[in-house]
C-alpha positions as YAML, in Angstrom:
chain: A
units: angstrom
residues:
- id: 1
  name: MET
  ca: [110.36, 88.39, 88.98]
- id: 2
  name: LYS
  ca: [106.93, 89.14, 87.72]
- id: 3
  name: LYS
  ca: [104.87, 91.65, 87.60]
- id: 4
  name: VAL
  ca: [101.27, 90.38, 87.66]
- id: 5
  name: GLU
  ca: [98.12, 92.61, 86.96]
- id: 6
  name: ALA
  ca: [94.79, 91.24, 87.19]
- id: 7
  name: ILE
  ca: [91.64, 93.05, 86.36]
- id: 8
  name: ILE
  ca: [88.69, 91.91, 88.03]
- id: 9
  name: ARG
  ca: [84.93, 92.97, 89.14]
- id: 10
  name: PRO
  ca: [84.98, 95.20, 92.05]
- id: 11
  name: PHE
  ca: [82.96, 93.27, 94.82]
- id: 12
  name: LYS
  ca: [85.63, 90.30, 93.97]
- id: 13
  name: LEU
  ca: [88.29, 92.50, 95.51]
- id: 14
  name: GLU
  ca: [87.97, 90.96, 99.46]
- id: 15
  name: ASP
  ca: [87.99, 87.01, 97.81]
- id: 16
  name: VAL
  ca: [90.79, 87.78, 95.85]
- id: 17
  name: LYS
  ca: [92.53, 89.78, 98.86]
- id: 18
  name: LEU
  ca: [92.33, 86.54, 101.13]
- id: 19
  name: ALA
  ca: [93.53, 84.13, 98.47]
- id: 20
  name: LEU
  ca: [96.63, 86.01, 97.80]
- id: 21
  name: VAL
  ca: [97.04, 86.48, 101.86]
- id: 22
  name: ASN
  ca: [96.10, 82.19, 102.38]
- id: 23
  name: SER
  ca: [99.05, 82.53, 99.56]
- id: 24
  name: GLY
  ca: [101.47, 83.67, 101.44]
- id: 25
  name: ILE
  ca: [101.06, 86.46, 98.98]
- id: 26
  name: VAL
  ca: [101.86, 90.02, 100.99]
- id: 27
  name: GLY
  ca: [101.30, 93.42, 98.90]
- id: 28
  name: MET
  ca: [99.30, 94.07, 96.24]
- id: 29
  name: THR
  ca: [98.31, 97.62, 94.64]
- id: 30
  name: VAL
  ca: [94.62, 98.43, 93.66]
- id: 31
  name: SER
  ca: [93.58, 100.75, 91.11]
- id: 32
  name: GLU
  ca: [89.77, 101.58, 89.60]
- id: 33
  name: VAL
  ca: [89.29, 101.55, 86.26]
- id: 34
  name: ARG
  ca: [87.02, 101.26, 84.01]
- id: 35
  name: GLY
  ca: [86.57, 99.41, 80.28]
- id: 36
  name: PHE
  ca: [85.03, 96.49, 78.38]
- id: 37
  name: GLY
  ca: [86.07, 93.57, 77.02]
- id: 38
  name: ARG
  ca: [83.14, 90.79, 75.15]
- id: 39
  name: GLN
  ca: [80.52, 92.27, 77.71]
- id: 40
  name: LYS
  ca: [80.41, 95.41, 75.35]
- id: 41
  name: GLY
  ca: [78.93, 97.31, 78.91]
- id: 42
  name: GLN
  ca: [75.88, 97.54, 79.92]
- id: 43
  name: VAL
  ca: [72.37, 98.45, 79.47]
- id: 44
  name: GLU
  ca: [70.80, 100.98, 82.00]
- id: 45
  name: ARG
  ca: [67.55, 103.46, 83.05]
- id: 46
  name: TYR
  ca: [67.62, 106.60, 84.19]
- id: 47
  name: ARG
  ca: [64.12, 108.12, 84.66]
- id: 48
  name: GLY
  ca: [62.40, 105.83, 81.74]
- id: 49
  name: SER
  ca: [65.03, 106.13, 79.60]
- id: 50
  name: GLU
  ca: [67.58, 103.20, 78.36]
- id: 51
  name: PHE
  ca: [70.91, 104.30, 77.87]
- id: 52
  name: THR
  ca: [73.99, 101.81, 77.24]
- id: 53
  name: VAL
  ca: [77.40, 102.36, 79.92]
- id: 54
  name: GLU
  ca: [80.14, 101.39, 77.48]
- id: 55
  name: PHE
  ca: [83.00, 101.78, 80.18]
- id: 56
  name: LEU
  ca: [82.50, 99.14, 82.76]
- id: 57
  name: GLN
  ca: [83.85, 99.95, 86.07]
- id: 58
  name: LYS
  ca: [86.38, 97.93, 87.30]
- id: 59
  name: LEU
  ca: [89.49, 96.96, 89.79]
- id: 60
  name: LYS
  ca: [93.23, 96.76, 88.65]
- id: 61
  name: ILE
  ca: [95.45, 94.81, 91.00]
- id: 62
  name: GLU
  ca: [99.00, 94.83, 90.70]
- id: 63
  name: VAL
  ca: [101.16, 91.90, 92.53]
- id: 64
  name: VAL
  ca: [105.59, 91.80, 92.02]
- id: 65
  name: VAL
  ca: [106.44, 88.33, 93.12]
- id: 66
  name: GLU
  ca: [109.68, 86.06, 92.29]
- id: 67
  name: ASP
  ca: [109.15, 83.82, 89.51]
- id: 68
  name: THR
  ca: [108.37, 80.44, 91.56]
- id: 69
  name: ASN
  ca: [105.12, 82.41, 92.56]
- id: 70
  name: VAL
  ca: [103.94, 83.78, 89.72]
- id: 71
  name: GLU
  ca: [101.51, 80.52, 89.46]
- id: 72
  name: LYS
  ca: [100.17, 80.70, 92.77]
- id: 73
  name: VAL
  ca: [99.58, 83.94, 92.61]
- id: 74
  name: ILE
  ca: [98.04, 83.28, 89.14]
- id: 75
  name: SER
  ca: [95.17, 80.42, 91.03]
- id: 76
  name: ALA
  ca: [94.44, 82.38, 93.99]
- id: 77
  name: ILE
  ca: [93.27, 85.16, 91.43]
- id: 78
  name: GLY
  ca: [91.67, 83.02, 89.45]
- id: 79
  name: ASP
  ca: [89.82, 81.02, 91.97]
- id: 80
  name: ALA
  ca: [88.57, 84.11, 94.18]
- id: 81
  name: ALA
  ca: [87.46, 86.44, 91.32]
- id: 82
  name: LYS
  ca: [85.60, 83.77, 89.13]
- id: 83
  name: THR
  ca: [82.00, 83.82, 88.89]
- id: 84
  name: GLY
  ca: [82.00, 81.87, 85.05]
- id: 85
  name: GLU
  ca: [80.10, 84.82, 82.91]
- id: 86
  name: ILE
  ca: [81.32, 86.97, 80.61]
- id: 87
  name: GLY
  ca: [83.68, 89.93, 82.49]
- id: 88
  name: ASP
  ca: [85.11, 88.10, 85.20]
- id: 89
  name: GLY
  ca: [88.41, 89.66, 84.46]
- id: 90
  name: LYS
  ca: [91.94, 89.21, 82.78]
- id: 91
  name: ILE
  ca: [95.71, 88.31, 84.62]
- id: 92
  name: PHE
  ca: [98.45, 89.77, 82.77]
- id: 93
  name: ILE
  ca: [102.02, 88.18, 83.44]
- id: 94
  name: SER
  ca: [104.92, 90.74, 82.97]
- id: 95
  name: PRO
  ca: [108.70, 90.75, 83.24]
- id: 96
  name: VAL
  ca: [109.73, 93.62, 85.89]
- id: 97
  name: ASP
  ca: [113.80, 94.03, 85.70]
- id: 98
  name: SER
  ca: [114.15, 95.21, 89.09]
- id: 99
  name: VAL
  ca: [112.46, 96.68, 91.96]
- id: 100
  name: VAL
  ca: [113.81, 99.44, 94.47]
- id: 101
  name: ARG
  ca: [112.67, 99.38, 98.20]
- id: 102
  name: ILE
  ca: [113.15, 103.55, 98.80]
- id: 103
  name: ARG
  ca: [112.85, 103.74, 102.66]
- id: 104
  name: THR
  ca: [116.12, 101.18, 102.79]
- id: 105
  name: GLY
  ca: [117.63, 100.61, 98.83]
- id: 106
  name: GLU
  ca: [117.09, 96.86, 98.71]
- id: 107
  name: ARG
  ca: [116.68, 95.71, 95.75]
- id: 108
  name: ASP
  ca: [115.60, 92.80, 93.45]
- id: 109
  name: ASN
  ca: [113.90, 90.11, 96.03]
- id: 110
  name: SER
  ca: [114.97, 91.41, 99.17]
- id: 111
  name: ALA
  ca: [112.54, 94.89, 98.42]
- id: 112
  name: LEU
  ca: [109.48, 92.37, 97.40]
...
């Protein structure tokens, strides 16, 4: 099993969710996060003064899937989240040793 974490622009959430559902992926966790990369923040104006917002609002999506579905998830998220501009985000893939469904005690693939 693998955990796929994606950092995306907030307005792309609905597109990514639809892409995952249409790919047969059920279940995801979404968190509001802040950060910066190459985009390095942005300059904003407030009451005539300029200031730099260094940490930009992003969303982190987490999905745990069987190894056979990893490429499908990467493709769905990448295609749906892409705008072609700096700041589109990143996708991280990590191994997952085990999963336990709390309600039933099911483990691993049957718990997904």
